[in-house]
VEXMI-402901 format. One record per residue: x, y, z of N, C-alpha, C in turn. Coordinates in steps of 0.001 Angstrom, whole numbers, plus 500000, padded with zeros to 6 digits. Last residue first. Layout:
N
XYZXYZXYZ ...
***
This chain:
211
444234495407492890443623494201492336443428493144493416 445527497191494484444166497488494073443428496293493528 448002496064494697447184496150495914445729496422495562 448845496380492041448741495037492634447855495043493857 448805499155491784447970498339490904447769496942491486 450723499864493671449350500335493830448384499486492999 452979498702492554452515498231493867451057498635494095 453146500215490203452936498769490127452407498210491436 453662502736491306452474502527490465452153501041490374 456111502233492572454945502621493365453648502409492587 457767501707490395457532500658491385456282500954492210 457753504202489204457216503055488469456881501915489422 459016505675491183457649506015490793456985504853490058 461509504422491228460680504423492434459229504718492092 462414504990488611462220503607489044461306503526490258 462578507786488670461696507114487701461387505690488141 464484508039490695463158508640490865462169507966489922 466700506782489565466071506182490741464672506746490985 467247508596487457466947507191487172466224506533488341 467808510965488815466686510924487875466265509480487586 470091510111490285468887510590490959467674510491490043 471918509525488246471441508467489127470163508849489833 472325512093487198471761511033486353471183509906487201 473466513270489447472226513817488891471545512774488013 475763511670489692474765511680490761473429512207490250 477229512305487435476691510952487561475595510887488622 477866514964488109477123514667486878476467513293486973 479309514588490479478090515394490494477230515106489272 481540513090489616480564512531490552479231513259490440 482905515036488242482280513954487468481225513258488320 483731516432490491482899517104489492482181516064488638 485329514523491732484115514983492416483167515705491452 487428514390489931486558513229490077485244513632490749 488615516835490418488016516590489106487053515418489156 489517516320493009488548517395492780487842517203491450 491375514318492518490183513987493301489106515053493124 493256515865491163492593514767490467491315514384491190 494073517598493193493354518115492030492637517023491242 494669518039496070494246516777495456493392517103494223 495220520269497521496185519890496491495852518578495812 493349521169499204494262520160499745495318519744498731 491792522782497633492591523428498673493622522475499267 490542520740496164491435521691495495492358522354496512 489014519522498161490052518744497483491041519666496781 487309521667498790488213521131499811489347520334499169 485813522114496424486769523136496895487740522609497959 484503519445496348485337519972495263486302521055495761 482966519083498726484137518267498450485061518837497387 480727520633498688481795520999499622483093520286499267 479282519397496698479359520859496695480466521365497619 479286516693497408480125517145496293480322518660496309 477358516696499456478747516339499749479681516869498666 475075517314498034475505518217499106476956517947499491 474956515064496407475152516379495792475637517396496820 474431513104498339475703513087497631475993514419496955 471818513761499013472871513922500022474238513948499343 470598512975496665470576514388497032471660514677498072 470912510193496795471571510940495715471640512433496046 469261509464498853470699509359499084471482510105497997 466598509548498156467214510771498685468715510665498904 465738506987497562466107507870496466466905509073496969 466804504278499527466105505559499493466639506431498366 467835501748500168467157501932498897466399503235498776 469365501369502329467928501190502532467123501409501258 471839502034501319471624500662501753470155500344501970 471428504768501016471545503917499837471293502460500184 471502505610503649470250505739502894470265504879501648 474193505037504170473151504405504988471810504456504258 475430506694502315475555505245502167474517504500502998 474649509232503324474318508815501964474374507304501812 475754509261505895474299509353505727473893508855504349 478494509147505223477891508101506052476372508074505862 478713511516503746479016510225503122478374509084503893 478088513447505666477256513292504477477472511963503794 480246513120507436478883512799507881477963512589506683 482422513901505705482393512626506427480971512221506783 481671516434504852481863515370503867481792514004504531 481604517774507321480412517734506458480506516585505452 484273517515508189483198516852508924481938516720508075 485538519114506291485951517722506453484844516920507138 484388521600506799484081520909505540484454519437505590 485481521746509557484057521853509227483708521243507878 488352521376509647487434520458510332485978520546509888 490959521498508129489675522085507709488543521264508327 493022520096509133493248521539508993491967522265508566 492447517631511619492188518127510273492436519627510231 492927516992514222493015515904513249492754516359511820 492867518146516730493782518678515721494017517654514613 490948517431518448492042516472518288493109516964517318 489204519564518141489798519299519464491002518370519366 488491519256515459489203520456515894489907520225517227 487118516833515501488320516969514682489161518159515131 484994517602517220485918516519517593487223516622516813 483712519547515746484281519907517046485286518866517515 482901517932513622483823519045513384484492519474514689 481109516183514845482369515650514323483378516759514050 479000517906515652479697517062516626481059516606516107 478245519087513183478667519901514320479505519076515292 477532516787511672478611517675511229479141518513512385 475383515746513143476605514964512965477780515826512566 473467517760512868474005517443514194475314516668514098 473157517696509982473473518914510733474135518585512065 472666514968509262473686515773508586474129516952509449 470558514244510934471834513539511053472960514332510404 468577515969509946469035516071511321470383515416511527 468281514943507342468722516321507550469283516498508960 467378512330507947468585512533507141469147513935507363 465033512862509370466124512152510032467439512340509275 463492513998507397463891514815508548465066514178509281 463182511705505822463878512871505288464349513792506407 461717510059507534463046509626507093463847510802506545 459356511534507735460175511313508935461589510906508549 458406511396505115458730512681505715459626512535506919 460110508611503464458954509241504099459379510592504674 461865508387500329461800508369501778460531509018502294 461006506377497516461183507700498103461090507594499622 462844503337496737461632504086497064462002505481497538 463791500203495210464083501562495661462769502290495907 465058496966495155463847497761495349464226499131495899 467312495963492647467089496290494043465872497213494154 465408495065489784466647494956490533466386495241491994 462926495086488514463615496359488701464963496253489400 462125492352488331462040493252487188462960494452487350 462475490940490720462807490267489461462804491193488248 464196492585493301462942492506492566463263491909491198 465753492239496503465766492133495057464352492043494491 466890492470499073465842493384498621465805493415497095 469036490999499854467734490600500407466596491496499948 471252492145498829471013490747498451469650490272498915 471214494591500112470765494528498722470539493089498261 472248493948502653470866494412502511470361494264501082 474933493219502115474012492260502739472563492654502490 475820495647501067475950494416500283474962493366500794 475399497315503250474664497522502009474683496297501117 477263496244505107475829496228505396475011496371504114 479625496792503727479304495401504058477813495253504371 479401499547503692479399498811502426479087497341502646 479715500206506339478394500388505739478295499629504415 482473499636506621481487498893507407480093498987506787 483522501495504773483838500070504648482793499232505380 482668503876505837482111503437504555482356501953504352 484305503972508103482859503837508273482206503346506988 486772504254506837486556503122507745485059502865507917 486405506614505482486639505403504702486416504149505556 486193508497507462484959508124506768485156506865505933 488825508881508215487935508138509100486674507678508380 489706510448506066490296509133506308489363508266507158 488184512732506334488055511955505107488644510552505273 489114513542508870487703513240508635487507512372507419 491877513965508539491384512931509437489945512548509201 494009514555506378492576514840506401491904513736507219 496728514275505673496335514823506976494891515320506981 497421512855503471497103514270503252496675514971504539 497687510279504388498915510949503954498691512441503732 494995509753504812495910509762505961497172510524505587 494087509740502195493688510838503074494516510888504356 495282507376501137495489508681500509495215509811501494 494300505327502750495734505597502744496036506978502168 491599505509502017491998505684503415493480506057503481 491618504810499358491439506217499697491747506505501169 491964501979499510492941502828498838492838504289499283 489663501175500928490999500793501393492059501721500800 487552502152499377487773502667500729489177502353501240 487662500663496996487927502105496977488258502632498367 486901498111497860488243498338497333488623499810497340 484246498675498570485184498189499583486622498427499126 483140499289496081483260500333497097484249499927498190 483123496795494911483986497818494326484193498953495326 481186495539496529482584495081496574483557496084495955 478867497295495832479458497222497180480867496643497218 478120497111493135478332498412493766479179498280495021 477384494604492452478803494917492298479144496288492880 474638494572492527475351494230493756476850494499493668 473161497357490818473808496056490794474565495805492095 471818499709490040471308498888491138471869497469491112 472681501617488347472112500418487734471668499381488754 473735503414490107472649503862489234471929502664488624 475819501903491131474653502166491978473467502624491145 477664502021489022477035500742489360475785500928490205 478362504743489107477832504155487873477079502864488169 479409504886491680478247505704491329477557505137490091 481559503084491407480496502810492375479233503601492038 483259504339489639482558503136489186481398502801490112 484274506283491329483445506671490190482621505482489699 485757504630492997484650505399493560483711505887492461 487673503720491190486739502751491783485522503469492357 488930506151490775488289505490489639487300504429490127 489939506568493331488903507466492826488202506882491600 491817504443493503490732504578494471489601505441493954 493581504964491406492780503731491383491583503854492320 494556507555492243494007507302490913493074506093490913 495504507146494845494441508115494599493759507840493268 497463505205494340496369504901495268495197505842495041 499213506532492690498459505407492132497287505034493041 499011510105492977499487508800493423498628507703492816 499735512570490688498632511817491290499160510450491700 500849515777489903501221514437490345500049513780491071 499705517575487036499667517365488480500074515931488817 499445517823484293500442518644484963500503518483486463 497570515882483655497229517302483475498174518207484266 499231513708485708498021513871484912497677515355484860 501930511663486405501507513040486157500304513064485235 502047509324489129502202509674487731501665511081487546 503767507839491977502752508652491311503030508776489822 504257506261495118504523506301493686503399507036492974 503057506394497630504256507194497374504590507292495886 500835504691497480500675506063497963501856506932497555 501810502296496561500740502935495797500534504390496204 503624501712498596504113501947497236503073502690496415 501982501239500749502870502406500789503372502750499387 500829498793500000500000500000500000500867501263500000 
***
């Protein structure tokens, strides 16, 4: 792993470690796979977390590094959950969150960010504790919602990307910043696809219950 972190290549005039390159490409693949609701989403995510953990530790971004550990655990949960929520036509069953679930997502984002930012600051674990914390908490919330098949997880990802791009640039991780921009495009596509699927599923469920 040390070799992948210390060895690099030059892309667009910037040095990019092999760990960052492979890890971010895997992370991009996760968004693509999640849009298609395939179980391959989760094992690819596991690989990405291992590589990106090493990258963020070397960049002294404690929040981003810690989130990889949490994502690893949530990925195992999501993998397990998706194997049990299959539909023969639509793949993994997806749905819109209820009002209470949406409030819970917002509450978790706000309260989690405050608590984790204060923790990072107290431990001197990040030079940018507030955006670092926002990205960490948003990622955890997004993956937890994704594991439950909630359409809103894509919206949370957009909120993460909005902060992630400037933070990566400020950290000198220009390739990762570019990847975050691509993330945003894929996230919008994924959101539209999941919304259509959830609506179609709801219409089918209503028709079945009505009959």
